[in-house]
DRENBA-332849 format. One line per 5 residues: number of its first residue (from 1); for each residue x, y, z of N, C-alpha, C. Coordinates in pm, 1 decimal, always signed. Atoms other than C-alpha are relative to their C-alpha. Layout:
NUM	X,Y,Z,X,Y,Z,X,Y,Z; ...
***
This chain:
1	+100.1,-94.9,+6.2,-18.5,-29.8,+10.0,+111.2,+158.5,+35.8; -62.6,-96.6,-28.8,+104.5,+292.2,-76.8,+48.4,+155.3,+76.4; +10.4,-104.0,-58.0,+189.7,+636.6,+129.6,-106.9,+103.5,-43.3; +32.8,-104.8,+59.3,-89.7,+929.0,+70.5,+144.2,+89.6,-9.4; -69.1,-152.4,-50.0,+46.1,+1262.5,+3.3,-92.3,+46.9,+31.1
6	+75.0,-87.6,-80.4,-21.5,+1502.8,+217.5,+39.3,+148.3,-49.9; +16.2,-123.7,+7.3,-154.7,+1844.3,+138.0,-19.7,+106.9,+149.3; +65.3,-38.2,-92.2,-154.0,+2094.8,+398.9,-101.6,+112.9,-42.5; +84.5,-111.9,+35.7,-438.8,+2329.1,+430.3,+41.6,+97.0,+154.9; +10.7,-42.8,-95.8,-443.1,+2610.5,+637.5,-115.5,-5.8,+96.1
11	+169.1,-19.1,-101.2,-723.6,+2622.8,+931.5,+13.5,+149.3,+130.1; +129.6,+54.1,+5.1,-920.1,+2810.2,+1018.8,-3.7,+68.6,-142.3; +47.8,-60.2,+172.9,-991.3,+2915.9,+600.2,+6.3,-102.3,-54.5; +34.0,+77.9,+102.3,-1175.3,+2798.0,+430.4,+30.7,-5.7,-172.8; -134.0,+39.6,+93.2,-1010.2,+2896.1,+128.3,+78.6,-52.1,-41.9
16	-152.8,+88.1,+45.7,-755.8,+2669.8,+177.8,-20.2,-180.5,-33.2; +75.5,+109.5,-6.0,-965.5,+2372.9,+268.5,-132.5,-12.0,-97.6; +110.6,-13.3,+112.5,-1277.7,+2403.9,+20.9,+104.5,-44.4,-188.7; -79.3,+43.2,+184.7,-1006.3,+2388.0,-336.3,+88.3,-148.3,+63.1; -69.4,+112.6,+24.6,-790.4,+2083.0,-174.5,-97.5,-138.3,+66.6
21	+123.7,+85.5,+19.5,-1123.9,+1890.8,-42.0,-47.7,+23.8,-170.8; -23.3,+86.1,+87.1,-1154.7,+1898.8,-438.6,+136.4,-16.9,-52.6; -182.3,+69.3,+19.2,-801.7,+1833.0,-541.8,+11.5,-138.6,+141.0; -20.1,+186.6,-27.0,-838.5,+1538.6,-340.9,-81.7,-145.6,-46.4; +127.2,+67.0,+103.1,-1203.4,+1428.9,-447.8,+17.4,-55.8,-190.8
26	-81.1,+8.5,+168.2,-1027.9,+1461.8,-856.6,+210.0,-112.7,+32.6; -28.0,+61.5,+74.8,-762.6,+1286.7,-780.3,-13.3,-114.6,+2.0; +40.4,+124.7,-13.6,-927.5,+985.0,-594.2,-44.9,-46.9,-73.9; +59.7,+80.0,+139.3,-1116.9,+934.9,-943.2,+114.2,-59.3,-33.6; -90.2,+39.6,+61.6,-768.7,+818.1,-1057.0,+117.6,-123.4,+135.4
31	-73.9,+146.1,-94.3,-651.3,+610.1,-777.3,+62.9,+87.3,+112.5; -164.1,-124.8,-58.0,-418.6,+922.1,-605.2,-114.2,+9.0,+150.2; +26.6,+1.8,-159.3,-458.2,+889.3,-186.9,+61.8,+183.0,-29.2; -25.7,-130.9,-56.4,-496.2,+1264.8,-110.5,-59.7,+79.0,+96.5; -9.3,-59.1,-77.3,-430.1,+1378.7,+275.0,-19.9,+142.4,+21.3
36	+30.3,-143.2,-73.3,-559.0,+1694.9,+387.8,+82.6,+33.6,+155.6; -73.9,-15.6,-205.9,-334.6,+1804.0,+765.5,-33.8,+178.0,-11.9; +5.4,-120.1,-16.2,-472.1,+2086.4,+896.3,+152.2,+24.8,+67.4; -81.8,+17.7,-60.5,-232.5,+2282.9,+985.9,+5.8,+153.3,+23.8; +31.6,-120.2,+4.6,-153.3,+2683.8,+1062.9,+153.9,+59.3,-146.6
41	-91.8,-99.3,+111.2,+16.8,+2948.5,+815.3,+196.7,-23.5,+106.4; -140.9,+10.0,+3.1,+345.6,+3015.2,+1104.9,+34.2,-201.6,+15.7; -123.1,+106.2,+33.9,+420.8,+2633.4,+1099.8,+41.1,-51.5,-60.1; -78.2,-31.7,+157.2,+418.4,+2592.5,+725.9,+92.1,+109.2,-37.3; -107.0,-78.5,+20.3,+629.3,+2837.9,+682.4,+126.3,-4.6,+61.8
46	-145.8,+83.1,-48.6,+808.5,+2754.7,+952.0,+108.0,-113.8,-27.3; -92.6,+53.5,+148.4,+881.8,+2433.0,+776.9,+97.5,-11.5,-123.4; +34.4,+12.9,+158.8,+897.8,+2506.6,+481.1,+189.0,+84.9,-25.4; -156.2,-41.5,-31.8,+1350.2,+2637.6,+631.2,+53.5,-162.2,-86.1; -58.8,+207.8,+121.2,+1477.6,+2248.0,+501.9,-107.9,-23.3,-93.1
51	+121.1,+61.3,+119.9,+1344.0,+2056.2,+208.2,-30.4,-99.5,+45.7; +22.2,+104.2,-57.0,+1349.4,+1784.3,+449.1,-123.7,-17.1,+106.5; +118.3,-28.1,-92.7,+1059.7,+1921.5,+683.0,-132.2,+126.7,-72.7; +108.6,-74.2,+71.5,+835.9,+2178.0,+397.7,-99.8,-130.4,-64.2; +65.6,+134.1,+65.5,+561.1,+1996.9,+330.9,-57.1,-55.0,-101.4
56	-61.9,+13.0,+101.2,+492.3,+1842.8,+23.8,-83.8,+40.7,-51.9; +87.1,-193.3,+41.9,+181.9,+2097.4,-55.0,-50.3,+93.1,+56.3; +89.3,-92.5,-64.9,+5.4,+2332.5,+75.4,-32.6,+139.7,-118.7; +89.4,-94.5,+99.0,-222.4,+2580.4,-42.7,+45.8,+175.1,+71.8; -6.6,-136.1,-9.4,-137.7,+3001.2,-27.7,+6.8,+69.3,-125.6
61	-10.5,-55.3,+126.4,-166.1,+3268.4,-251.7,+89.9,+122.1,+51.1; -125.0,-96.4,+20.5,+30.3,+3558.1,-335.7,-93.6,+117.9,-85.1; +41.5,-121.0,+78.0,-89.8,+3944.6,-444.5,+133.9,+34.0,-51.6; -170.1,-51.7,+24.0,+190.3,+4126.3,-627.4,-18.0,+135.4,+57.0; -56.7,-122.9,-91.6,+331.0,+4408.7,-456.0,-130.3,+152.1,-121.9
66	+9.5,-71.9,+167.7,+326.6,+4593.4,-877.7,-40.7,-111.8,-118.7; -13.4,+72.1,+162.0,+344.1,+4433.9,-1237.8,+74.9,-23.0,+39.0; -159.6,+5.1,+96.1,+595.4,+4274.7,-1264.1,+63.9,-218.0,+38.4; -20.7,+73.6,-90.1,+585.8,+3878.1,-1296.7,+110.8,-74.8,+67.1; -64.0,+88.4,-123.4,+906.7,+3811.9,-1093.4,+14.8,+67.7,+107.0
71	+43.0,+9.0,-87.6,+797.9,+3988.4,-798.0,-119.5,-103.0,+43.9; +108.2,+81.9,-96.6,+493.3,+3801.2,-756.6,+32.8,-190.8,-60.0; -28.9,+127.1,+6.6,+575.8,+3428.3,-967.2,+92.7,-28.2,+12.7; -147.6,-48.4,+9.5,+941.0,+3498.1,-1016.1,+61.3,-124.9,+172.2; -52.6,+11.6,-198.2,+1030.3,+3420.0,-634.2,-4.8,-114.7,+11.8
76	+24.8,+124.2,-33.3,+816.4,+3107.1,-599.6,+156.8,-135.6,-57.7; -130.9,+72.0,+2.4,+1077.2,+2955.8,-834.2,+119.2,-101.8,+18.2; -108.7,+33.6,+17.0,+1398.0,+3032.9,-824.0,+86.0,+6.2,+150.7; -111.8,+109.0,-102.0,+1651.0,+2874.7,-612.2,+83.8,+107.0,+66.0; -103.6,-136.6,-149.3,+1807.5,+3241.2,-443.4,-115.1,+8.8,+95.5
81	+78.3,-41.1,-127.9,+1490.9,+3208.2,-234.2,-88.3,-150.2,+68.1; +27.0,+172.5,-81.3,+1479.2,+2802.4,-112.8,+29.8,+68.1,+190.4; +6.2,-14.1,-159.0,+1379.0,+2809.2,+243.0,-59.2,+107.0,+38.9; +23.7,-33.6,-41.5,+1194.0,+3026.2,+234.8,-145.5,+31.6,+15.7; +115.6,+60.7,+15.7,+787.6,+3018.9,+203.9,-41.7,+55.4,-81.6
86	+52.7,+56.9,+109.4,+745.1,+3105.8,-82.3,+60.4,-25.2,-134.6; -52.9,+32.1,+109.8,+988.0,+2938.6,-273.0,+30.2,-174.5,+33.2; -40.9,+155.6,-149.2,+911.5,+2613.9,-32.3,-41.8,-110.9,-155.6; +15.5,+112.2,+119.6,+912.5,+2398.9,-389.8,+77.7,-45.1,-54.8; -172.2,+36.9,+50.6,+1299.3,+2369.2,-361.8,+30.8,-58.0,-112.3
***
């Protein structure tokens, strides 16, 4: 039996729980077990400091300060920002 994939959702924010449940349901139709883990933003950002402790997946959103792709999405995938909550994908 394979371990489920874990996705952390911010509590008590329904804005993260509802999409997580929808994703969980969709993945179940193709045989993937997604486990939703209730967590806090503070805990998830602290865990993002190391690749070993970063959640496998988690839901958060970012608003841009000014119209520039690097400001908004560029930092999420730039290796200079690994270890931050924005670039928790490692």
